[in-house]
ROLUM-42549 format. One record per atom (N, C-alpha, C): residue number from 1; chain; atom name; residue in three letters; x, z, y. Coordinates in steps of 0.02 Angstrom, whole numbers, plus 50000, padded with zeros to 5 digits. Atoms other than C-alpha are relative to their C-alpha. Layout:
LONU, NUM, A, CA, ALA, X, Z, Y
...
//
This chain:
LONU, 1, A, N, MET, 49974, 49935, 49985
LONU, 1, A, CA, MET, 49716, 48693, 53680
LONU, 1, A, C, MET, 49997, 50044, 49937
LONU, 2, A, N, GLU, 49999, 49955, 50056
LONU, 2, A, CA, GLU, 49767, 48816, 53545
LONU, 2, A, C, GLU, 49960, 50063, 50016
LONU, 3, A, N, ASN, 50039, 49940, 49989
LONU, 3, A, CA, ASN, 49662, 48972, 53520
LONU, 3, A, C, ASN, 50038, 50056, 50035
LONU, 4, A, N, LYS, 49962, 49945, 49970
LONU, 4, A, CA, LYS, 49804, 49086, 53575
LONU, 4, A, C, LYS, 49998, 49997, 50076
LONU, 5, A, N, ASN, 50005, 50006, 49928
LONU, 5, A, CA, ASN, 49780, 49021, 53752
LONU, 5, A, C, ASN, 49928, 50007, 50026
LONU, 6, A, N, LYS, 50070, 49995, 49981
LONU, 6, A, CA, LYS, 49591, 49043, 53752
LONU, 6, A, C, LYS, 49982, 50073, 50012
LONU, 7, A, N, ILE, 50026, 49933, 49983
LONU, 7, A, CA, ILE, 49501, 49192, 53828
LONU, 7, A, C, ILE, 49924, 49996, 50002
LONU, 8, A, N, ALA, 50074, 49998, 50001
LONU, 8, A, CA, ALA, 49319, 49235, 53793
LONU, 8, A, C, ALA, 49977, 50064, 50035
LONU, 9, A, N, THR, 50034, 49942, 49973
LONU, 9, A, CA, THR, 49208, 49351, 53892
LONU, 9, A, C, THR, 49935, 50007, 49961
LONU, 10, A, N, VAL, 50059, 49987, 50041
LONU, 10, A, CA, VAL, 49074, 49430, 53783
LONU, 10, A, C, VAL, 49960, 50057, 50033
LONU, 11, A, N, THR, 50041, 49946, 49972
LONU, 11, A, CA, THR, 48933, 49526, 53867
LONU, 11, A, C, THR, 49970, 50040, 49943
LONU, 12, A, N, GLY, 50027, 49957, 50053
LONU, 12, A, CA, GLY, 48869, 49673, 53768
LONU, 12, A, C, GLY, 50046, 50005, 49941
LONU, 13, A, N, GLY, 49952, 50002, 50054
LONU, 13, A, CA, GLY, 49028, 49674, 53666
LONU, 13, A, C, GLY, 50019, 50067, 49970
LONU, 14, A, N, SER, 49982, 49934, 50024
LONU, 14, A, CA, SER, 49033, 49860, 53633
LONU, 14, A, C, SER, 49966, 50019, 49934
LONU, 15, A, N, ARG, 50036, 49983, 50062
LONU, 15, A, CA, ARG, 48911, 49860, 53486
LONU, 15, A, C, ARG, 49957, 49942, 49977
LONU, 16, A, N, GLY, 50046, 50049, 50027
LONU, 16, A, CA, GLY, 48797, 49758, 53376
LONU, 16, A, C, GLY, 50029, 49930, 49996
LONU, 17, A, N, LEU, 49980, 50070, 50005
LONU, 17, A, CA, LEU, 48804, 49569, 53384
LONU, 17, A, C, LEU, 50058, 49983, 50047
LONU, 18, A, N, GLY, 49945, 50012, 49954
LONU, 18, A, CA, GLY, 48917, 49570, 53536
LONU, 18, A, C, GLY, 50067, 50024, 49973
LONU, 19, A, N, LYS, 49939, 49973, 50031
LONU, 19, A, CA, LYS, 49044, 49679, 53447
LONU, 19, A, C, LYS, 50023, 49954, 49944
LONU, 20, A, N, ASP, 49983, 50045, 50055
LONU, 20, A, CA, ASP, 49037, 49568, 53293
LONU, 20, A, C, ASP, 50031, 49935, 50026
LONU, 21, A, N, MET, 49974, 50062, 49971
LONU, 21, A, CA, MET, 49065, 49414, 53401
LONU, 21, A, C, MET, 50070, 50010, 50029
LONU, 22, A, N, ALA, 49934, 49985, 49971
LONU, 22, A, CA, ALA, 49211, 49494, 53494
LONU, 22, A, C, ALA, 50054, 50005, 49946
LONU, 23, A, N, LEU, 49952, 49992, 50055
LONU, 23, A, CA, LEU, 49296, 49541, 53331
LONU, 23, A, C, LEU, 50015, 49934, 49966
LONU, 24, A, N, LYS, 49990, 50066, 50032
LONU, 24, A, CA, LYS, 49270, 49368, 53255
LONU, 24, A, C, LYS, 50042, 49954, 50044
LONU, 25, A, N, LEU, 49960, 50041, 49954
LONU, 25, A, CA, LEU, 49340, 49282, 53410
LONU, 25, A, C, LEU, 50073, 50021, 49997
LONU, 26, A, N, ALA, 49931, 49975, 50003
LONU, 26, A, CA, ALA, 49494, 49393, 53403
LONU, 26, A, C, ALA, 50033, 49979, 49934
LONU, 27, A, N, GLU, 49972, 50023, 50065
LONU, 27, A, CA, GLU, 49517, 49351, 53218
LONU, 27, A, C, GLU, 50023, 49928, 50003
LONU, 28, A, N, LYS, 49983, 50070, 49993
LONU, 28, A, CA, LYS, 49524, 49169, 53270
LONU, 28, A, C, LYS, 50055, 49988, 50052
LONU, 29, A, N, GLY, 49945, 50006, 49953
LONU, 29, A, CA, GLY, 49663, 49206, 53395
LONU, 29, A, C, GLY, 49980, 49992, 50072
LONU, 30, A, N, ILE, 50025, 50006, 49932
LONU, 30, A, CA, ILE, 49556, 49209, 53551
LONU, 30, A, C, ILE, 50001, 50068, 50034
LONU, 31, A, N, GLY, 50000, 49938, 49962
LONU, 31, A, CA, GLY, 49585, 49343, 53683
LONU, 31, A, C, GLY, 49929, 50016, 50020
LONU, 32, A, N, VAL, 50069, 49979, 49988
LONU, 32, A, CA, VAL, 49429, 49445, 53722
LONU, 32, A, C, VAL, 49996, 50049, 50058
LONU, 33, A, N, ILE, 50021, 49952, 49949
LONU, 33, A, CA, ILE, 49358, 49527, 53877
LONU, 33, A, C, ILE, 49928, 50015, 49983
LONU, 34, A, N, LEU, 50068, 49983, 50018
LONU, 34, A, CA, LEU, 49204, 49622, 53826
LONU, 34, A, C, LEU, 49971, 50045, 50053
LONU, 35, A, N, THR, 50034, 49958, 49951
LONU, 35, A, CA, THR, 49076, 49702, 53938
LONU, 35, A, C, THR, 49956, 50051, 49964
LONU, 36, A, N, TYR, 50045, 49948, 50024
LONU, 36, A, CA, TYR, 48973, 49858, 53914
LONU, 36, A, C, TYR, 49960, 50023, 50060
LONU, 37, A, N, ASN, 50040, 49973, 49946
LONU, 37, A, CA, ASN, 48836, 49938, 54015
LONU, 37, A, C, ASN, 50016, 50074, 50009
LONU, 38, A, N, ASN, 49989, 49928, 49993
LONU, 38, A, CA, ASN, 48855, 50124, 53979
LONU, 38, A, C, ASN, 50034, 50032, 49940
LONU, 39, A, N, LYS, 49967, 49973, 50059
LONU, 39, A, CA, LYS, 48950, 50144, 53816
LONU, 39, A, C, LYS, 50075, 49984, 50001
LONU, 40, A, N, ALA, 49929, 50013, 49991
LONU, 40, A, CA, ALA, 49130, 50143, 53876
LONU, 40, A, C, ALA, 50042, 50018, 49939
LONU, 41, A, N, ASP, 49961, 49979, 50059
LONU, 41, A, CA, ASP, 49194, 50239, 53725
LONU, 41, A, C, ASP, 49995, 49948, 49944
LONU, 42, A, N, ASP, 50009, 50051, 50051
LONU, 42, A, CA, ASP, 49119, 50110, 53606
LONU, 42, A, C, ASP, 50039, 49937, 50017
LONU, 43, A, N, ALA, 49964, 50060, 49978
LONU, 43, A, CA, ALA, 49191, 49968, 53708
LONU, 43, A, C, ALA, 50075, 50008, 49991
LONU, 44, A, N, ASN, 49928, 49987, 50007
LONU, 44, A, CA, ASN, 49364, 50047, 53711
LONU, 44, A, C, ASN, 50021, 50000, 49927
LONU, 45, A, N, GLU, 49985, 50001, 50071
LONU, 45, A, CA, GLU, 49356, 50068, 53522
LONU, 45, A, C, GLU, 50006, 49929, 49974
LONU, 46, A, N, VAL, 49997, 50070, 50020
LONU, 46, A, CA, VAL, 49321, 49882, 53499
LONU, 46, A, C, VAL, 50065, 49969, 50026
LONU, 47, A, N, VAL, 49937, 50026, 49973
LONU, 47, A, CA, VAL, 49467, 49840, 53614
LONU, 47, A, C, VAL, 50059, 50025, 49959
LONU, 48, A, N, LYS, 49946, 49972, 50042
LONU, 48, A, CA, LYS, 49578, 49956, 53512
LONU, 48, A, C, LYS, 50005, 49962, 49934
LONU, 49, A, N, GLN, 50000, 50037, 50063
LONU, 49, A, CA, GLN, 49527, 49867, 53351
LONU, 49, A, C, GLN, 50031, 49931, 50010
LONU, 50, A, N, ILE, 49974, 50067, 49986
LONU, 50, A, CA, ILE, 49565, 49698, 53429
LONU, 50, A, C, ILE, 50075, 50002, 50013
LONU, 51, A, N, GLN, 49929, 49994, 49985
LONU, 51, A, CA, GLN, 49733, 49754, 53497
LONU, 51, A, C, GLN, 50041, 50017, 49938
LONU, 52, A, N, GLN, 49964, 49983, 50062
LONU, 52, A, CA, GLN, 49782, 49828, 53328
LONU, 52, A, C, GLN, 50010, 49938, 49956
LONU, 53, A, N, SER, 49993, 50062, 50038
LONU, 53, A, CA, SER, 49756, 49654, 53255
LONU, 53, A, C, SER, 50050, 49953, 50033
LONU, 54, A, N, GLY, 49949, 50041, 49966
LONU, 54, A, CA, GLY, 49885, 49587, 53379
LONU, 54, A, C, GLY, 49973, 49955, 50054
LONU, 55, A, N, GLN, 50031, 50043, 49949
LONU, 55, A, CA, GLN, 49764, 49506, 53501
LONU, 55, A, C, GLN, 49991, 50039, 50065
LONU, 56, A, N, LYS, 50012, 49968, 49936
LONU, 56, A, CA, LYS, 49741, 49542, 53686
LONU, 56, A, C, LYS, 49925, 50011, 50009
LONU, 57, A, N, ALA, 50070, 49985, 49987
LONU, 57, A, CA, ALA, 49578, 49625, 53739
LONU, 57, A, C, ALA, 49995, 50050, 50058
LONU, 58, A, N, ALA, 50013, 49954, 49945
LONU, 58, A, CA, ALA, 49503, 49720, 53885
LONU, 58, A, C, ALA, 49925, 50010, 50007
LONU, 59, A, N, THR, 50071, 49987, 49988
LONU, 59, A, CA, THR, 49337, 49794, 53941
LONU, 59, A, C, THR, 49986, 50000, 50075
LONU, 60, A, N, LEU, 50026, 49994, 49932
LONU, 60, A, CA, LEU, 49236, 49784, 54100
LONU, 60, A, C, LEU, 49929, 50026, 49997
LONU, 61, A, N, GLN, 50069, 49976, 49996
LONU, 61, A, CA, GLN, 49078, 49878, 54146
LONU, 61, A, C, GLN, 49959, 49947, 50035
LONU, 62, A, N, LEU, 50046, 50049, 49969
LONU, 62, A, CA, LEU, 48932, 49762, 54185
LONU, 62, A, C, LEU, 49929, 50018, 49982
LONU, 63, A, N, ASN, 50072, 49991, 50009
LONU, 63, A, CA, ASN, 48748, 49798, 54208
LONU, 63, A, C, ASN, 49968, 49934, 50018
LONU, 64, A, N, THR, 50028, 50067, 49988
LONU, 64, A, CA, THR, 48669, 49626, 54187
LONU, 64, A, C, THR, 49933, 50003, 50037
LONU, 65, A, N, GLY, 50062, 49993, 49963
LONU, 65, A, CA, GLY, 48510, 49695, 54266
LONU, 65, A, C, GLY, 50011, 50013, 50074
LONU, 66, A, N, ASP, 49984, 49986, 49931
LONU, 66, A, CA, ASP, 48599, 49730, 54431
LONU, 66, A, C, ASP, 50040, 49943, 50030
LONU, 67, A, N, ILE, 49968, 50060, 49974
LONU, 67, A, CA, ILE, 48637, 49563, 54510
LONU, 67, A, C, ILE, 50048, 50016, 50058
LONU, 68, A, N, LYS, 49957, 49983, 49944
LONU, 68, A, CA, LYS, 48713, 49647, 54662
LONU, 68, A, C, LYS, 50070, 50022, 49978
LONU, 69, A, N, SER, 49935, 49978, 50025
LONU, 69, A, CA, SER, 48855, 49711, 54552
LONU, 69, A, C, SER, 50045, 49942, 49977
LONU, 70, A, N, PHE, 49962, 50057, 50028
LONU, 70, A, CA, PHE, 48911, 49536, 54500
LONU, 70, A, C, PHE, 50062, 49983, 50041
LONU, 71, A, N, GLY, 49942, 50015, 49958
LONU, 71, A, CA, GLY, 49028, 49511, 54648
LONU, 71, A, C, GLY, 50059, 50045, 49982
LONU, 72, A, N, ALA, 49947, 49953, 50019
LONU, 72, A, CA, ALA, 49127, 49668, 54603
LONU, 72, A, C, ALA, 50024, 49984, 49929
LONU, 73, A, N, PHE, 49981, 50018, 50068
LONU, 73, A, CA, PHE, 49124, 49614, 54420
LONU, 73, A, C, PHE, 50049, 49941, 50002
LONU, 74, A, N, ILE, 49956, 50058, 49995
LONU, 74, A, CA, ILE, 49202, 49446, 54466
LONU, 74, A, C, ILE, 50070, 50020, 50024
LONU, 75, A, N, GLU, 49935, 49977, 49975
LONU, 75, A, CA, GLU, 49340, 49532, 54565
LONU, 75, A, C, GLU, 50037, 50039, 49946
LONU, 76, A, N, ASN, 49968, 49963, 50054
LONU, 76, A, CA, ASN, 49374, 49651, 54420
LONU, 76, A, C, ASN, 50022, 49953, 49944
LONU, 77, A, N, LEU, 49982, 50050, 50051
LONU, 77, A, CA, LEU, 49374, 49503, 54300
LONU, 77, A, C, LEU, 50065, 49964, 50019
LONU, 78, A, N, LYS, 49938, 50032, 49977
LONU, 78, A, CA, LYS, 49507, 49417, 54405
LONU, 78, A, C, LYS, 50060, 50046, 49988
LONU, 79, A, N, GLY, 49946, 49953, 50012
LONU, 79, A, CA, GLY, 49613, 49574, 54395
LONU, 79, A, C, GLY, 50020, 50005, 49927
LONU, 80, A, N, ILE, 49987, 49996, 50072
LONU, 80, A, CA, ILE, 49596, 49586, 54206
LONU, 80, A, C, ILE, 50035, 49936, 49976
LONU, 81, A, N, LEU, 49968, 50063, 50020
LONU, 81, A, CA, LEU, 49640, 49402, 54187
LONU, 81, A, C, LEU, 50074, 50000, 50018
LONU, 82, A, N, SER, 49930, 49998, 49977
LONU, 82, A, CA, SER, 49799, 49430, 54287
LONU, 82, A, C, SER, 50041, 50052, 49962
LONU, 83, A, N, GLU, 49961, 49944, 50027
LONU, 83, A, CA, GLU, 49853, 49599, 54219
LONU, 83, A, C, GLU, 50006, 49997, 49924
LONU, 84, A, N, THR, 50000, 49996, 50073
LONU, 84, A, CA, THR, 49806, 49584, 54035
LONU, 84, A, C, THR, 50018, 49933, 49968
LONU, 85, A, N, PHE, 49992, 50066, 50032
LONU, 85, A, CA, PHE, 49810, 49397, 54002
LONU, 85, A, C, PHE, 50051, 49955, 50034
LONU, 86, A, N, GLY, 49948, 50038, 49967
LONU, 86, A, CA, GLY, 49940, 49337, 54125
LONU, 86, A, C, GLY, 49978, 49934, 50029
LONU, 87, A, N, THR, 50025, 50060, 49968
LONU, 87, A, CA, THR, 49830, 49205, 54205
LONU, 87, A, C, THR, 49961, 50021, 50062
LONU, 88, A, N, ASP, 50034, 49981, 49938
LONU, 88, A, CA, ASP, 49747, 49199, 54374
LONU, 88, A, C, ASP, 49930, 49973, 50006
LONU, 89, A, N, HIS, 50065, 50030, 49986
LONU, 89, A, CA, HIS, 49589, 49104, 54344
LONU, 89, A, C, HIS, 49962, 49969, 49942
LONU, 90, A, N, ARG, 50033, 50038, 50052
LONU, 90, A, CA, ARG, 49535, 49046, 54172
LONU, 90, A, C, ARG, 49969, 50043, 49945
LONU, 91, A, N, ILE, 50030, 49978, 50063
LONU, 91, A, CA, ILE, 49410, 49098, 54040
LONU, 91, A, C, ILE, 49976, 49937, 49965
LONU, 92, A, N, SER, 50018, 50059, 50039
LONU, 92, A, CA, SER, 49371, 48976, 53901
LONU, 92, A, C, SER, 49928, 50003, 49977
LONU, 93, A, N, LEU, 50066, 49992, 50028
LONU, 93, A, CA, LEU, 49209, 49048, 53835
LONU, 93, A, C, LEU, 49964, 50058, 50034
LONU, 94, A, N, LEU, 50043, 49947, 49975
LONU, 94, A, CA, LEU, 49066, 49150, 53907
LONU, 94, A, C, LEU, 49943, 50007, 49952
LONU, 95, A, N, ILE, 50052, 49989, 50050
LONU, 95, A, CA, ILE, 48954, 49225, 53775
LONU, 95, A, C, ILE, 49955, 50054, 50026
LONU, 96, A, N, MET, 50050, 49954, 49972
LONU, 96, A, CA, MET, 48798, 49306, 53845
LONU, 96, A, C, MET, 49958, 50028, 49944
LONU, 97, A, N, ARG, 50039, 49966, 50051
LONU, 97, A, CA, ARG, 48729, 49430, 53721
LONU, 97, A, C, ARG, 49954, 50048, 50038
LONU, 98, A, N, VAL, 50047, 49959, 49962
LONU, 98, A, CA, VAL, 48579, 49493, 53819
LONU, 98, A, C, VAL, 49931, 49995, 49967
LONU, 99, A, N, SER, 50068, 49998, 50026
LONU, 99, A, CA, SER, 48402, 49538, 53776
LONU, 99, A, C, SER, 49961, 49938, 50022
LONU, 100, A, N, ALA, 50041, 50058, 49984
LONU, 100, A, CA, ALA, 48279, 49394, 53770
LONU, 100, A, C, ALA, 49952, 50014, 50057
LONU, 101, A, N, THR, 50047, 49983, 49946
LONU, 101, A, CA, THR, 48173, 49488, 53897
LONU, 101, A, C, THR, 50034, 49998, 50068
LONU, 102, A, N, ILE, 49964, 50003, 49936
LONU, 102, A, CA, ILE, 48308, 49475, 54030
LONU, 102, A, C, ILE, 50012, 49927, 50018
LONU, 103, A, N, HIS, 49987, 50068, 49975
LONU, 103, A, CA, HIS, 48314, 49315, 54132
LONU, 103, A, C, HIS, 50058, 50006, 50048
LONU, 104, A, N, LEU, 49938, 49990, 49963
LONU, 104, A, CA, LEU, 48489, 49301, 54198
LONU, 104, A, C, LEU, 50032, 49934, 50017
LONU, 105, A, N, SER, 49964, 50059, 49979
LONU, 105, A, CA, SER, 48579, 49170, 54297
LONU, 105, A, C, SER, 50062, 50023, 50037
LONU, 106, A, N, ILE, 49937, 49983, 49968
LONU, 106, A, CA, ILE, 48762, 49194, 54339
LONU, 106, A, C, ILE, 50036, 49935, 50017
LONU, 107, A, N, LYS, 49959, 50057, 49982
LONU, 107, A, CA, LYS, 48859, 49065, 54435
LONU, 107, A, C, LYS, 50071, 50025, 50010
LONU, 108, A, N, LEU, 49930, 49981, 49994
LONU, 108, A, CA, LEU, 49041, 49098, 54400
LONU, 108, A, C, LEU, 50036, 49951, 50045
LONU, 109, A, N, PRO, 49961, 50046, 49960
LONU, 109, A, CA, PRO, 49163, 49027, 54524
LONU, 109, A, C, PRO, 50034, 49948, 49955
LONU, 110, A, N, LYS, 49972, 50054, 50039
LONU, 110, A, CA, LYS, 49224, 48859, 54461
LONU, 110, A, C, LYS, 50072, 50014, 49979
LONU, 111, A, N, LYS, 49930, 49985, 50013
LONU, 111, A, CA, LYS, 49402, 48923, 54470
LONU, 111, A, C, LYS, 50008, 50042, 49936
LONU, 112, A, N, LEU, 49994, 49957, 50058
LONU, 112, A, CA, LEU, 49364, 49046, 54328
LONU, 112, A, C, LEU, 49985, 49964, 49935
LONU, 113, A, N, LEU, 50020, 50035, 50061
LONU, 113, A, CA, LEU, 49300, 48916, 54205
LONU, 113, A, C, LEU, 50048, 49944, 49984
LONU, 114, A, N, MET, 49958, 50056, 50022
LONU, 114, A, CA, MET, 49401, 48793, 54102
LONU, 114, A, C, MET, 49965, 49935, 50019
LONU, 115, A, N, THR, 50031, 50065, 49985
LONU, 115, A, CA, THR, 49372, 48614, 54156
LONU, 115, A, C, THR, 50023, 49948, 49952
//
């Protein structure tokens, strides 16, 4: 599969290492969905940078410490995949940029992951 068909989700993509990763993925021709916890303006700025380079990008709010919010996140992710990326079910990469002190387990529906 060529990179132009790949989509990465990067948690914590609004700043720091997550931002750097999102920008590098976009440079390689990979579409990016980045998450942020509470810095929407920073996240939107990263999306703007990615879009200016000619790549597709979007943001979603996600608090990785609130497991109860994951269901709504998955539904929003499905919407972004459809509206922004023109697909109904595929992400190629999931990059979890979270603090080492957080123990997190997310089971994404199989339909959302490349097989």
